[in-house]
N, CA, C and O atoms as a CHARMM CRD file, in Angstrom:
* protein
*
  364
    1    1 MET  N      0.83900  -1.17300   0.00000 PROA 1      0.00000
    2    1 MET  CA     0.00000   0.00000   0.00000 PROA 1      0.00000
    3    1 MET  C      0.88400   1.23600   0.00000 PROA 1      0.00000
    4    1 MET  O      1.83100   1.33800   0.77900 PROA 1      0.00000
    5    2 SER  N      0.57200   2.14900  -0.86000 PROA 2      0.00000
    6    2 SER  CA     1.32600   3.39400  -0.87900 PROA 2      0.00000
    7    2 SER  C      0.58900   4.44400  -0.05000 PROA 2      0.00000
    8    2 SER  O     -0.64100   4.47600  -0.00800 PROA 2      0.00000
    9    3 ALA  N      1.34300   5.27200   0.58400 PROA 3      0.00000
   10    3 ALA  CA     0.77600   6.33600   1.42300 PROA 3      0.00000
   11    3 ALA  C      0.83200   7.64400   0.63900 PROA 3      0.00000
   12    3 ALA  O      1.70200   8.48400   0.86900 PROA 3      0.00000
   13    4 ALA  N     -0.10700   7.80300  -0.28900 PROA 4      0.00000
   14    4 ALA  CA    -0.13600   9.01200  -1.10800 PROA 4      0.00000
   15    4 ALA  C     -0.71300  10.16500  -0.29300 PROA 4      0.00000
   16    4 ALA  O     -1.65700   9.96600   0.47200 PROA 4      0.00000
   17    5 PRO  N     -0.16100  11.36500  -0.44400 PROA 5      0.00000
   18    5 PRO  CA    -0.70400  12.51200   0.29100 PROA 5      0.00000
   19    5 PRO  C     -2.10100  12.85000  -0.19800 PROA 5      0.00000
   20    5 PRO  O     -2.41900  12.72100  -1.38000 PROA 5      0.00000
   21    6 GLU  N     -2.91600  13.28100   0.73500 PROA 6      0.00000
   22    6 GLU  CA    -4.28600  13.63500   0.38700 PROA 6      0.00000
   23    6 GLU  C     -4.32500  14.97000  -0.34300 PROA 6      0.00000
   24    6 GLU  O     -3.52900  15.86700  -0.06600 PROA 6      0.00000
   25    7 ALA  N     -5.25400  15.08800  -1.27100 PROA 7      0.00000
   26    7 ALA  CA    -5.42500  16.34700  -1.99800 PROA 7      0.00000
   27    7 ALA  C     -6.09900  17.36300  -1.09000 PROA 7      0.00000
   28    7 ALA  O     -6.97700  16.99800  -0.30800 PROA 7      0.00000
   29    8 PRO  N     -5.70300  18.65100  -1.17600 PROA 8      0.00000
   30    8 PRO  CA    -6.34400  19.66200  -0.33500 PROA 8      0.00000
   31    8 PRO  C     -7.81500  19.79200  -0.68400 PROA 8      0.00000
   32    8 PRO  O     -8.20200  19.76200  -1.85200 PROA 8      0.00000
   33    9 SER  N     -8.62100  19.93800   0.35200 PROA 9      0.00000
   34    9 SER  CA   -10.07200  19.99300   0.14800 PROA 9      0.00000
   35    9 SER  C    -10.58300  21.40500  -0.07200 PROA 9      0.00000
   36    9 SER  O    -11.78500  21.59400  -0.25900 PROA 9      0.00000
   37   10 GLY  N     -9.70100  22.41000  -0.05700 PROA 10     0.00000
   38   10 GLY  CA   -10.14200  23.77700  -0.29700 PROA 10     0.00000
   39   10 GLY  C    -10.56600  24.48900   0.96200 PROA 10     0.00000
   40   10 GLY  O    -11.22200  25.52800   0.88500 PROA 10     0.00000
   41   11 GLY  N    -10.21500  23.96700   2.11500 PROA 11     0.00000
   42   11 GLY  CA   -10.58300  24.58800   3.38100 PROA 11     0.00000
   43   11 GLY  C     -9.63600  25.73500   3.71400 PROA 11     0.00000
   44   11 GLY  O     -8.94800  26.26600   2.84200 PROA 11     0.00000
   45   12 ALA  N     -9.61600  26.10300   4.98800 PROA 12     0.00000
   46   12 ALA  CA    -8.78200  27.21400   5.43300 PROA 12     0.00000
   47   12 ALA  C     -7.29800  26.86500   5.36500 PROA 12     0.00000
   48   12 ALA  O     -6.46200  27.76200   5.25800 PROA 12     0.00000
   49   13 ASP  N     -6.96000  25.58200   5.42600 PROA 13     0.00000
   50   13 ASP  CA    -5.56800  25.17200   5.40300 PROA 13     0.00000
   51   13 ASP  C     -5.04200  24.94400   3.99100 PROA 13     0.00000
   52   13 ASP  O     -3.88500  24.55700   3.82900 PROA 13     0.00000
   53   14 ALA  N     -5.85200  25.16900   2.97700 PROA 14     0.00000
   54   14 ALA  CA    -5.44300  24.92800   1.60100 PROA 14     0.00000
   55   14 ALA  C     -4.38400  25.95300   1.19100 PROA 14     0.00000
   56   14 ALA  O     -4.48700  27.12400   1.55900 PROA 14     0.00000
   57   15 PRO  N     -3.36900  25.52800   0.43600 PROA 15     0.00000
   58   15 PRO  CA    -2.33800  26.47300  -0.00200 PROA 15     0.00000
   59   15 PRO  C     -2.90200  27.48800  -0.99400 PROA 15     0.00000
   60   15 PRO  O     -3.82600  27.19500  -1.75300 PROA 15     0.00000
   61   16 VAL  N     -2.32500  28.68400  -0.96800 PROA 16     0.00000
   62   16 VAL  CA    -2.76500  29.75600  -1.85700 PROA 16     0.00000
   63   16 VAL  C     -2.15800  29.51800  -3.22900 PROA 16     0.00000
   64   16 VAL  O     -0.98900  29.15000  -3.33600 PROA 16     0.00000
   65   17 SER  N     -2.94300  29.72700  -4.27800 PROA 17     0.00000
   66   17 SER  CA    -2.44000  29.49400  -5.62500 PROA 17     0.00000
   67   17 SER  C     -1.36000  30.51400  -5.97900 PROA 17     0.00000
   68   17 SER  O     -1.28900  31.58800  -5.38100 PROA 17     0.00000
   69   18 LYS  N     -0.52900  30.17300  -6.94700 PROA 18     0.00000
   70   18 LYS  CA     0.58100  31.03900  -7.34000 PROA 18     0.00000
   71   18 LYS  C      0.06600  32.33300  -7.95800 PROA 18     0.00000
   72   18 LYS  O      0.65100  33.39300  -7.73400 PROA 18     0.00000
   73   19 ALA  N     -1.01500  32.26900  -8.72800 PROA 19     0.00000
   74   19 ALA  CA    -1.56100  33.47900  -9.34600 PROA 19     0.00000
   75   19 ALA  C     -2.09600  34.43300  -8.28700 PROA 19     0.00000
   76   19 ALA  O     -1.91800  35.64600  -8.39900 PROA 19     0.00000
   77   20 SER  N     -2.74300  33.90300  -7.27200 PROA 20     0.00000
   78   20 SER  CA    -3.26300  34.73900  -6.19700 PROA 20     0.00000
   79   20 SER  C     -2.11500  35.36500  -5.41300 PROA 20     0.00000
   80   20 SER  O     -2.19200  36.53100  -5.02700 PROA 20     0.00000
   81   21 GLN  N     -1.06500  34.60700  -5.17900 PROA 21     0.00000
   82   21 GLN  CA     0.08800  35.11700  -4.45200 PROA 21     0.00000
   83   21 GLN  C      0.77500  36.21600  -5.25500 PROA 21     0.00000
   84   21 GLN  O      1.22400  37.20800  -4.68000 PROA 21     0.00000
   85   22 MET  N      0.86300  36.05600  -6.56200 PROA 22     0.00000
   86   22 MET  CA     1.51400  37.04100  -7.39800 PROA 22     0.00000
   87   22 MET  C      0.70800  38.33900  -7.43100 PROA 22     0.00000
   88   22 MET  O      1.29000  39.42400  -7.46700 PROA 22     0.00000
   89   23 PHE  N     -0.61700  38.24200  -7.42000 PROA 23     0.00000
   90   23 PHE  CA    -1.46300  39.43700  -7.43200 PROA 23     0.00000
   91   23 PHE  C     -1.28400  40.23000  -6.14700 PROA 23     0.00000
   92   23 PHE  O     -1.28100  41.46100  -6.17600 PROA 23     0.00000
   93   24 LYS  N     -1.13500  39.54000  -5.01900 PROA 24     0.00000
   94   24 LYS  CA    -0.98500  40.22400  -3.73600 PROA 24     0.00000
   95   24 LYS  C      0.34300  40.95200  -3.63200 PROA 24     0.00000
   96   24 LYS  O      0.42800  41.97200  -2.94800 PROA 24     0.00000
   97   25 SER  N      1.37300  40.45900  -4.28800 PROA 25     0.00000
   98   25 SER  CA     2.68100  41.09800  -4.19500 PROA 25     0.00000
   99   25 SER  C      2.90600  42.11800  -5.30400 PROA 25     0.00000
  100   25 SER  O      3.91500  42.82400  -5.27700 PROA 25     0.00000
  101   26 CYS  N      2.02700  42.22000  -6.25300 PROA 26     0.00000
  102   26 CYS  CA     2.19500  43.13100  -7.39000 PROA 26     0.00000
  103   26 CYS  C      1.41300  44.42300  -7.13100 PROA 26     0.00000
  104   26 CYS  O      0.20100  44.47600  -7.34000 PROA 26     0.00000
  105   27 TRP  N      2.11700  45.45500  -6.67500 PROA 27     0.00000
  106   27 TRP  CA     1.47800  46.72200  -6.31600 PROA 27     0.00000
  107   27 TRP  C      0.81700  47.35500  -7.53900 PROA 27     0.00000
  108   27 TRP  O     -0.31000  47.83900  -7.44100 PROA 27     0.00000
  109   28 SER  N      1.49000  47.36100  -8.67700 PROA 28     0.00000
  110   28 SER  CA     0.93100  48.00500  -9.86300 PROA 28     0.00000
  111   28 SER  C     -0.32400  47.28400 -10.35000 PROA 28     0.00000
  112   28 SER  O     -1.24200  47.92500 -10.86200 PROA 28     0.00000
  113   29 CYS  N     -0.37600  45.96500 -10.19700 PROA 29     0.00000
  114   29 CYS  CA    -1.58100  45.21600 -10.58700 PROA 29     0.00000
  115   29 CYS  C     -2.76300  45.61900  -9.72600 PROA 29     0.00000
  116   29 CYS  O     -3.87600  45.79200 -10.22300 PROA 29     0.00000
  117   30 ARG  N     -2.51300  45.77100  -8.41800 PROA 30     0.00000
  118   30 ARG  CA    -3.59500  46.16100  -7.51700 PROA 30     0.00000
  119   30 ARG  C     -4.05000  47.58400  -7.79000 PROA 30     0.00000
  120   30 ARG  O     -5.24800  47.86200  -7.74300 PROA 30     0.00000
  121   31 VAL  N     -3.11500  48.50100  -8.07600 PROA 31     0.00000
  122   31 VAL  CA    -3.48400  49.89200  -8.34200 PROA 31     0.00000
  123   31 VAL  C     -4.28000  49.99900  -9.63500 PROA 31     0.00000
  124   31 VAL  O     -5.26600  50.73400  -9.69700 PROA 31     0.00000
  125   32 ILE  N     -3.86500  49.28000 -10.65700 PROA 32     0.00000
  126   32 ILE  CA    -4.57100  49.35300 -11.94400 PROA 32     0.00000
  127   32 ILE  C     -5.97900  48.77200 -11.82900 PROA 32     0.00000
  128   32 ILE  O     -6.94000  49.38400 -12.29500 PROA 32     0.00000
  129   33 SER  N     -6.10600  47.60100 -11.21600 PROA 33     0.00000
  130   33 SER  CA    -7.44000  46.99700 -11.12800 PROA 33     0.00000
  131   33 SER  C     -8.32600  47.74200 -10.13800 PROA 33     0.00000
  132   33 SER  O     -9.51400  47.92600 -10.40100 PROA 33     0.00000
  133   34 GLY  N     -7.78000  48.17400  -9.01300 PROA 34     0.00000
  134   34 GLY  CA    -8.56600  48.94800  -8.05400 PROA 34     0.00000
  135   34 GLY  C     -8.95400  50.30600  -8.61200 PROA 34     0.00000
  136   34 GLY  O    -10.07300  50.77300  -8.40000 PROA 34     0.00000
  137   35 GLY  N     -8.03200  50.93900  -9.32500 PROA 35     0.00000
  138   35 GLY  CA    -8.33700  52.22000  -9.95800 PROA 35     0.00000
  139   35 GLY  C     -9.40100  52.08500 -11.03100 PROA 35     0.00000
  140   35 GLY  O    -10.24600  52.96600 -11.19000 PROA 35     0.00000
  141   36 GLY  N     -9.36000  50.98900 -11.76400 PROA 36     0.00000
  142   36 GLY  CA   -10.39600  50.74300 -12.77400 PROA 36     0.00000
  143   36 GLY  C    -11.76700  50.58200 -12.15000 PROA 36     0.00000
  144   36 GLY  O    -12.76200  51.07200 -12.68500 PROA 36     0.00000
  145   37 LEU  N    -11.81900  49.89300 -11.01300 PROA 37     0.00000
  146   37 LEU  CA   -13.10100  49.74600 -10.31400 PROA 37     0.00000
  147   37 LEU  C    -13.60600  51.09000  -9.79800 PROA 37     0.00000
  148   37 LEU  O    -14.80000  51.37600  -9.87600 PROA 37     0.00000
  149   38 ILE  N    -12.70500  51.90900  -9.27500 PROA 38     0.00000
  150   38 ILE  CA   -13.11200  53.22300  -8.76700 PROA 38     0.00000
  151   38 ILE  C    -13.57300  54.11900  -9.91300 PROA 38     0.00000
  152   38 ILE  O    -14.56100  54.84000  -9.77100 PROA 38     0.00000
  153   39 LEU  N    -12.87900  54.08500 -11.03700 PROA 39     0.00000
  154   39 LEU  CA   -13.30300  54.88700 -12.18600 PROA 39     0.00000
  155   39 LEU  C    -14.64000  54.40900 -12.75300 PROA 39     0.00000
  156   39 LEU  O    -15.45300  55.22400 -13.19100 PROA 39     0.00000
  157   40 SER  N    -14.87200  53.10600 -12.74800 PROA 40     0.00000
  158   40 SER  CA   -16.16500  52.60700 -13.21400 PROA 40     0.00000
  159   40 SER  C    -17.27000  53.02000 -12.25000 PROA 40     0.00000
  160   40 SER  O    -18.40000  53.26500 -12.67200 PROA 40     0.00000
  161   41 ALA  N    -16.95500  53.09900 -10.95700 PROA 41     0.00000
  162   41 ALA  CA   -17.92700  53.58900  -9.98600 PROA 41     0.00000
  163   41 ALA  C    -18.27000  55.04900 -10.25200 PROA 41     0.00000
  164   41 ALA  O    -19.43100  55.44600 -10.15600 PROA 41     0.00000
  165   42 ALA  N    -17.26100  55.84400 -10.58600 PROA 42     0.00000
  166   42 ALA  CA   -17.50500  57.25000 -10.90100 PROA 42     0.00000
  167   42 ALA  C    -18.38600  57.39500 -12.14100 PROA 42     0.00000
  168   42 ALA  O    -19.24500  58.27500 -12.19700 PROA 42     0.00000
  169   43 TYR  N    -18.17300  56.53500 -13.12600 PROA 43     0.00000
  170   43 TYR  CA   -18.98800  56.57900 -14.35100 PROA 43     0.00000
  171   43 TYR  C    -20.45000  56.24100 -14.05500 PROA 43     0.00000
  172   43 TYR  O    -21.35900  56.92300 -14.52700 PROA 43     0.00000
  173   44 VAL  N    -20.66600  55.19400 -13.27900 PROA 44     0.00000
  174   44 VAL  CA   -22.03300  54.78300 -12.94500 PROA 44     0.00000
  175   44 VAL  C    -22.71200  55.86100 -12.09400 PROA 44     0.00000
  176   44 VAL  O    -23.88700  56.16600 -12.29600 PROA 44     0.00000
  177   45 PHE  N    -21.97100  56.43400 -11.14300 PROA 45     0.00000
  178   45 PHE  CA   -22.53100  57.47800 -10.29100 PROA 45     0.00000
  179   45 PHE  C    -22.90200  58.70800 -11.11200 PROA 45     0.00000
  180   45 PHE  O    -23.96600  59.29100 -10.90500 PROA 45     0.00000
  181   46 ASN  N    -22.02900  59.11200 -12.04700 PROA 46     0.00000
  182   46 ASN  CA   -22.32400  60.28200 -12.88100 PROA 46     0.00000
  183   46 ASN  C    -23.52900  60.04300 -13.78700 PROA 46     0.00000
  184   46 ASN  O    -24.29000  60.97100 -14.05900 PROA 46     0.00000
  185   47 ALA  N    -23.70800  58.82500 -14.25000 PROA 47     0.00000
  186   47 ALA  CA   -24.87800  58.52000 -15.08200 PROA 47     0.00000
  187   47 ALA  C    -26.16000  58.66000 -14.27000 PROA 47     0.00000
  188   47 ALA  O    -27.17200  59.14600 -14.77400 PROA 47     0.00000
  189   48 ALA  N    -26.11200  58.23400 -13.01500 PROA 48     0.00000
  190   48 ALA  CA   -27.28800  58.36800 -12.15200 PROA 48     0.00000
  191   48 ALA  C    -27.54000  59.83500 -11.80200 PROA 48     0.00000
  192   48 ALA  O    -28.68900  60.27700 -11.78700 PROA 48     0.00000
  193   49 ARG  N    -26.48900  60.58200 -11.52300 PROA 49     0.00000
  194   49 ARG  CA   -26.63700  61.99700 -11.17800 PROA 49     0.00000
  195   49 ARG  C    -27.12800  62.81600 -12.37300 PROA 49     0.00000
  196   49 ARG  O    -27.84600  63.80000 -12.19900 PROA 49     0.00000
  197   50 LYS  N    -26.74600  62.41600 -13.56900 PROA 50     0.00000
  198   50 LYS  CA   -27.17300  63.13100 -14.77700 PROA 50     0.00000
  199   50 LYS  C    -28.68900  63.06900 -14.93100 PROA 50     0.00000
  200   50 LYS  O    -29.32600  64.05700 -15.29500 PROA 50     0.00000
  201   51 ALA  N    -29.24900  61.91700 -14.65700 PROA 51     0.00000
  202   51 ALA  CA   -30.70800  61.77300 -14.74400 PROA 51     0.00000
  203   51 ALA  C    -31.39300  62.61900 -13.68500 PROA 51     0.00000
  204   51 ALA  O    -32.46500  63.17200 -13.93200 PROA 51     0.00000
  205   52 MET  N    -30.79500  62.72400 -12.51800 PROA 52     0.00000
  206   52 MET  CA   -31.39000  63.52300 -11.45100 PROA 52     0.00000
  207   52 MET  C    -31.24100  65.01800 -11.72900 PROA 52     0.00000
  208   52 MET  O    -32.13800  65.79100 -11.39300 PROA 52     0.00000
  209   53 ARG  N    -30.13400  65.44100 -12.33100 PROA 53     0.00000
  210   53 ARG  CA   -29.91800  66.85600 -12.64200 PROA 53     0.00000
  211   53 ARG  C    -30.86500  67.36200 -13.71600 PROA 53     0.00000
  212   53 ARG  O    -31.18000  68.55200 -13.75800 PROA 53     0.00000
  213   54 GLN  N    -31.32100  66.47200 -14.58200 PROA 54     0.00000
  214   54 GLN  CA   -32.22300  66.88400 -15.65000 PROA 54     0.00000
  215   54 GLN  C    -33.64000  67.08000 -15.14900 PROA 54     0.00000
  216   54 GLN  O    -34.54000  67.39500 -15.92800 PROA 54     0.00000
  217   55 GLY  N    -33.84100  66.89900 -13.87000 PROA 55     0.00000
  218   55 GLY  CA   -35.15000  67.14700 -13.28900 PROA 55     0.00000
  219   55 GLY  C    -36.05500  65.94700 -13.24500 PROA 55     0.00000
  220   55 GLY  O    -37.22600  66.06900 -12.88700 PROA 55     0.00000
  221   56 GLY  N    -35.54700  64.80200 -13.59700 PROA 56     0.00000
  222   56 GLY  CA   -36.35600  63.59300 -13.54500 PROA 56     0.00000
  223   56 GLY  C    -36.58700  63.15200 -12.11500 PROA 56     0.00000
  224   56 GLY  O    -35.79300  63.46200 -11.22700 PROA 56     0.00000
  225   57 PRO  N    -37.65600  62.44100 -11.89400 PROA 57     0.00000
  226   57 PRO  CA   -37.91900  61.96900 -10.53100 PROA 57     0.00000
  227   57 PRO  C    -36.89900  60.89600 -10.12400 PROA 57     0.00000
  228   57 PRO  O    -36.41100  60.13400 -10.95800 PROA 57     0.00000
  229   58 THR  N    -36.59800  60.85700  -8.84800 PROA 58     0.00000
  230   58 THR  CA   -35.67900  59.84800  -8.34100 PROA 58     0.00000
  231   58 THR  C    -36.42800  58.52500  -8.23300 PROA 58     0.00000
  232   58 THR  O    -37.36000  58.38000  -7.44100 PROA 58     0.00000
  233   59 SER  N    -36.00500  57.58000  -9.03700 PROA 59     0.00000
  234   59 SER  CA   -36.67600  56.28100  -9.05200 PROA 59     0.00000
  235   59 SER  C    -35.83000  55.25500  -8.31100 PROA 59     0.00000
  236   59 SER  O    -34.70900  55.54500  -7.89300 PROA 59     0.00000
  237   60 MET  N    -36.36900  54.07000  -8.15500 PROA 60     0.00000
  238   60 MET  CA   -35.62500  52.98400  -7.51000 PROA 60     0.00000
  239   60 MET  C    -34.41400  52.58200  -8.35900 PROA 60     0.00000
  240   60 MET  O    -33.40100  52.13600  -7.82000 PROA 60     0.00000
  241   61 GLY  N    -34.51400  52.73800  -9.66600 PROA 61     0.00000
  242   61 GLY  CA   -33.38900  52.42800 -10.53400 PROA 61     0.00000
  243   61 GLY  C    -32.21500  53.36100 -10.29000 PROA 61     0.00000
  244   61 GLY  O    -31.06200  52.93100 -10.29300 PROA 61     0.00000
  245   62 THR  N    -32.50800  54.64200 -10.07900 PROA 62     0.00000
  246   62 THR  CA   -31.45200  55.61700  -9.79400 PROA 62     0.00000
  247   62 THR  C    -30.79700  55.31600  -8.45400 PROA 62     0.00000
  248   62 THR  O    -29.57500  55.38700  -8.32500 PROA 62     0.00000
  249   63 VAL  N    -31.60300  54.98200  -7.46800 PROA 63     0.00000
  250   63 VAL  CA   -31.05900  54.62000  -6.15300 PROA 63     0.00000
  251   63 VAL  C    -30.20600  53.36200  -6.27000 PROA 63     0.00000
  252   63 VAL  O    -29.15600  53.26500  -5.63300 PROA 63     0.00000
  253   64 ALA  N    -30.64100  52.40900  -7.06800 PROA 64     0.00000
  254   64 ALA  CA   -29.87500  51.17600  -7.25800 PROA 64     0.00000
  255   64 ALA  C    -28.53900  51.47600  -7.94800 PROA 64     0.00000
  256   64 ALA  O    -27.52100  50.87100  -7.61400 PROA 64     0.00000
  257   65 GLN  N    -28.54100  52.40900  -8.91100 PROA 65     0.00000
  258   65 GLN  CA   -27.29800  52.78100  -9.58900 PROA 65     0.00000
  259   65 GLN  C    -26.31900  53.41900  -8.61500 PROA 65     0.00000
  260   65 GLN  O    -25.12800  53.10900  -8.64700 PROA 65     0.00000
  261   66 ILE  N    -26.79700  54.29500  -7.76000 PROA 66     0.00000
  262   66 ILE  CA   -25.92200  54.95900  -6.80100 PROA 66     0.00000
  263   66 ILE  C    -25.38100  53.94500  -5.78600 PROA 66     0.00000
  264   66 ILE  O    -24.21200  54.00800  -5.40700 PROA 66     0.00000
  265   67 THR  N    -26.22100  53.02500  -5.35400 PROA 67     0.00000
  266   67 THR  CA   -25.77200  51.99100  -4.42600 PROA 67     0.00000
  267   67 THR  C    -24.73800  51.08700  -5.08800 PROA 67     0.00000
  268   67 THR  O    -23.74300  50.72000  -4.46300 PROA 67     0.00000
  269   68 PHE  N    -24.96700  50.73000  -6.33800 PROA 68     0.00000
  270   68 PHE  CA   -24.00500  49.90300  -7.07600 PROA 68     0.00000
  271   68 PHE  C    -22.68200  50.64200  -7.25500 PROA 68     0.00000
  272   68 PHE  O    -21.61500  50.03900  -7.14900 PROA 68     0.00000
  273   69 ALA  N    -22.74800  51.94200  -7.52400 PROA 69     0.00000
  274   69 ALA  CA   -21.52800  52.73700  -7.66900 PROA 69     0.00000
  275   69 ALA  C    -20.74900  52.77200  -6.35900 PROA 69     0.00000
  276   69 ALA  O    -19.52100  52.68700  -6.37000 PROA 69     0.00000
  277   70 ALA  N    -21.44100  52.89500  -5.24200 PROA 70     0.00000
  278   70 ALA  CA   -20.76800  52.89900  -3.93800 PROA 70     0.00000
  279   70 ALA  C    -20.10100  51.55600  -3.66700 PROA 70     0.00000
  280   70 ALA  O    -19.00000  51.50500  -3.11900 PROA 70     0.00000
  281   71 SER  N    -20.76400  50.47400  -4.04800 PROA 71     0.00000
  282   71 SER  CA   -20.16300  49.15200  -3.82300 PROA 71     0.00000
  283   71 SER  C    -18.95800  48.93700  -4.73600 PROA 71     0.00000
  284   71 SER  O    -17.98000  48.31700  -4.31800 PROA 71     0.00000
  285   72 LEU  N    -19.00500  49.43100  -5.96300 PROA 72     0.00000
  286   72 LEU  CA   -17.84200  49.33300  -6.85400 PROA 72     0.00000
  287   72 LEU  C    -16.65600  50.11000  -6.29100 PROA 72     0.00000
  288   72 LEU  O    -15.52200  49.63300  -6.32800 PROA 72     0.00000
  289   73 ALA  N    -16.92000  51.30500  -5.77200 PROA 73     0.00000
  290   73 ALA  CA   -15.83700  52.11700  -5.20000 PROA 73     0.00000
  291   73 ALA  C    -15.24200  51.43600  -3.97700 PROA 73     0.00000
  292   73 ALA  O    -14.02400  51.43400  -3.80000 PROA 73     0.00000
  293   74 ALA  N    -16.08100  50.86400  -3.14000 PROA 74     0.00000
  294   74 ALA  CA   -15.58400  50.16700  -1.95600 PROA 74     0.00000
  295   74 ALA  C    -14.74900  48.95600  -2.35600 PROA 74     0.00000
  296   74 ALA  O    -13.70600  48.69500  -1.75500 PROA 74     0.00000
  297   75 TRP  N    -15.19500  48.22000  -3.35700 PROA 75     0.00000
  298   75 TRP  CA   -14.44600  47.06300  -3.84200 PROA 75     0.00000
  299   75 TRP  C    -13.08400  47.49900  -4.37200 PROA 75     0.00000
  300   75 TRP  O    -12.07900  46.83200  -4.12500 PROA 75     0.00000
  301   76 GLY  N    -13.04600  48.61200  -5.10000 PROA 76     0.00000
  302   76 GLY  CA   -11.77700  49.12900  -5.61500 PROA 76     0.00000
  303   76 GLY  C    -10.82000  49.50100  -4.50100 PROA 76     0.00000
  304   76 GLY  O     -9.62200  49.23300  -4.59600 PROA 76     0.00000
  305   77 MET  N    -11.33300  50.11600  -3.44500 PROA 77     0.00000
  306   77 MET  CA   -10.47400  50.48700  -2.31300 PROA 77     0.00000
  307   77 MET  C     -9.94500  49.25100  -1.58900 PROA 77     0.00000
  308   77 MET  O     -8.80200  49.23500  -1.13100 PROA 77     0.00000
  309   78 VAL  N    -10.77500  48.22300  -1.49000 PROA 78     0.00000
  310   78 VAL  CA   -10.32500  46.98300  -0.84800 PROA 78     0.00000
  311   78 VAL  C     -9.23600  46.31800  -1.68000 PROA 78     0.00000
  312   78 VAL  O     -8.27100  45.79400  -1.12300 PROA 78     0.00000
  313   79 VAL  N     -9.37200  46.32900  -2.98700 PROA 79     0.00000
  314   79 VAL  CA    -8.34800  45.72300  -3.84700 PROA 79     0.00000
  315   79 VAL  C     -7.03000  46.47200  -3.69800 PROA 79     0.00000
  316   79 VAL  O     -5.96900  45.84900  -3.64800 PROA 79     0.00000
  317   80 ILE  N     -7.08200  47.78700  -3.62800 PROA 80     0.00000
  318   80 ILE  CA    -5.85200  48.56700  -3.48800 PROA 80     0.00000
  319   80 ILE  C     -5.23700  48.36900  -2.11000 PROA 80     0.00000
  320   80 ILE  O     -4.02200  48.20400  -1.99900 PROA 80     0.00000
  321   81 ALA  N     -6.05200  48.38100  -1.05700 PROA 81     0.00000
  322   81 ALA  CA    -5.53300  48.28000   0.31100 PROA 81     0.00000
  323   81 ALA  C     -5.03700  46.87800   0.64300 PROA 81     0.00000
  324   81 ALA  O     -4.09500  46.73100   1.42100 PROA 81     0.00000
  325   82 ASP  N     -5.64700  45.85100   0.07500 PROA 82     0.00000
  326   82 ASP  CA    -5.29000  44.45300   0.29500 PROA 82     0.00000
  327   82 ASP  C     -5.20400  44.10800   1.77900 PROA 82     0.00000
  328   82 ASP  O     -4.11800  43.81000   2.27500 PROA 82     0.00000
  329   83 PRO  N     -6.33900  44.14200   2.50500 PROA 83     0.00000
  330   83 PRO  CA    -6.29500  43.90400   3.94200 PROA 83     0.00000
  331   83 PRO  C     -6.19800  42.43000   4.34900 PROA 83     0.00000
  332   83 PRO  O     -6.06000  42.14100   5.53800 PROA 83     0.00000
  333   84 VAL  N     -6.26400  41.50900   3.41500 PROA 84     0.00000
  334   84 VAL  CA    -6.27800  40.08300   3.75100 PROA 84     0.00000
  335   84 VAL  C     -4.91300  39.68300   4.29600 PROA 84     0.00000
  336   84 VAL  O     -3.87800  39.92900   3.67600 PROA 84     0.00000
  337   85 GLY  N     -4.93500  39.06700   5.45900 PROA 85     0.00000
  338   85 GLY  CA    -3.70500  38.56200   6.04400 PROA 85     0.00000
  339   85 GLY  C     -2.92400  39.57500   6.84300 PROA 85     0.00000
  340   85 GLY  O     -1.88200  39.22300   7.39500 PROA 85     0.00000
  341   86 LYS  N     -3.37100  40.82100   6.93700 PROA 86     0.00000
  342   86 LYS  CA    -2.62300  41.83800   7.66700 PROA 86     0.00000
  343   86 LYS  C     -3.04000  41.91600   9.13300 PROA 86     0.00000
  344   86 LYS  O     -2.30000  42.46000   9.95300 PROA 86     0.00000
  345   87 ALA  N     -4.20600  41.38400   9.47500 PROA 87     0.00000
  346   87 ALA  CA    -4.67300  41.43500  10.85700 PROA 87     0.00000
  347   87 ALA  C     -3.94900  40.37200  11.68100 PROA 87     0.00000
  348   87 ALA  O     -3.75600  39.24200  11.23200 PROA 87     0.00000
  349   88 GLN  N     -3.56200  40.74400  12.86400 PROA 88     0.00000
  350   88 GLN  CA    -2.90000  39.81700  13.77000 PROA 88     0.00000
  351   88 GLN  C     -3.93400  39.25600  14.75100 PROA 88     0.00000
  352   88 GLN  O     -4.74400  40.00000  15.30400 PROA 88     0.00000
  353   89 LYS  N     -3.89600  37.96200  14.95400 PROA 89     0.00000
  354   89 LYS  CA    -4.83700  37.32100  15.86000 PROA 89     0.00000
  355   89 LYS  C     -4.43700  37.62800  17.30000 PROA 89     0.00000
  356   89 LYS  O     -3.27200  37.49200  17.67300 PROA 89     0.00000
  357   90 LYS  N     -5.41500  38.04300  18.10400 PROA 90     0.00000
  358   90 LYS  CA    -5.14600  38.33100  19.50800 PROA 90     0.00000
  359   90 LYS  C     -5.05300  37.02500  20.27600 PROA 90     0.00000
  360   90 LYS  O     -5.84600  36.10600  20.06800 PROA 90     0.00000
  361   91 THR  N     -4.07700  36.95600  21.16500 PROA 91     0.00000
  362   91 THR  CA    -3.91100  35.74700  21.96600 PROA 91     0.00000
  363   91 THR  C     -4.21600  36.00500  23.41600 PROA 91     0.00000
  364   91 THR  O     -4.12700  35.09200  24.23700 PROA 91     0.00000
């Protein structure tokens, strides 16, 4: 009988892939992708504000666009800041 190592099941102890590790160490990759998300948030927000500036009534669609723009901007900031793994566990 051979004692073959078990394949990782994808849990918390699973090793991080090489592509994911490379993205975390590449500052320019994070700035470009995070900046793109923030710029796309600005575009979506301006489209929603344009409809409101023209005197149209504020609809649920406009509110949804503004909420989506806020979530895109937050996602972009998280990608740039890269907070994963920086917190220290209290003992």
